C-alpha positions as CSV (number, residue, x, y, z in Angstrom):
1,M,190.9,254.0,23.5
2,E,187.5,252.5,23.1
3,D,188.7,250.4,20.1
4,R,191.6,249.1,22.2
5,I,189.3,248.0,25.0
6,T,187.0,246.3,22.5
7,E,190.0,244.5,20.9
8,L,191.2,243.3,24.3
9,E,187.7,242.0,25.1
10,I,187.5,240.1,21.9
11,R,190.9,238.6,22.5
12,L,189.9,237.6,26.0
13,A,186.7,235.9,24.7
14,L,188.7,234.0,22.1
15,Q,191.2,232.9,24.7
16,D,188.4,231.8,27.0
17,D,186.9,229.7,24.2
18,L,190.3,228.2,23.5
19,L,190.9,227.3,27.1
20,D,187.5,225.6,27.3
21,E,188.3,223.6,24.2
22,L,191.7,222.6,25.7
23,N,190.0,221.5,28.9
24,R,187.6,219.3,26.9
25,V,190.5,217.8,25.0
26,V,192.4,217.0,28.2
27,A,189.3,215.5,29.8
28,R,188.8,213.2,26.7
29,Q,192.5,212.2,26.8
30,Q,192.2,211.3,30.4
31,Q,189.2,209.1,29.7
32,D,191.2,207.5,26.9
33,L,194.1,206.9,29.2
34,E,191.9,205.3,31.8
35,L,190.4,203.0,29.1
36,L,193.8,202.0,27.9
37,A,195.1,201.3,31.4
38,Q,192.0,199.1,32.0
39,A,192.6,197.2,28.8
40,L,196.3,196.8,29.7
41,R,195.4,195.4,33.1
42,Q,193.0,192.9,31.4
43,V,195.8,191.8,29.0
44,Q,198.2,191.5,31.9
45,E,195.7,189.4,33.9
46,Q,195.2,187.1,30.9
47,Q,198.9,186.7,30.6
48,R,199.2,185.8,34.3
49,S,196.3,183.4,34.2
50,G,198.3,180.9,32.2
51,P,199.6,180.2,28.8
52,A,197.2,180.2,25.9
53,A,196.4,177.0,24.1
54,P,199.0,176.2,21.5
55,R,198.1,177.4,18.1
56,S,198.9,175.9,14.8
57,L,200.6,178.0,12.1
58,L,197.9,176.7,9.7
59,D,195.4,178.8,11.7
60,D,197.2,182.0,10.4
61,I,197.2,181.1,6.7
62,P,194.8,183.2,4.7
63,P,192.0,181.3,3.1
64,H,193.2,181.9,-0.5
65,Y,196.2,179.6,0.1
């Protein structure tokens, strides 16, 4: 009986550690989502502020050509 209780305590401790790690991952993902949303808003604002200056296709040619 004592071994069984010890085994359950170990499993509970491991599950607590896993839950803490999952919470940290979710918090990091939330921060990433907020940063991405902010970047998207900035891009949308740039698009709304007017067309970009016309670009020449020559600007995109790699220097070895």
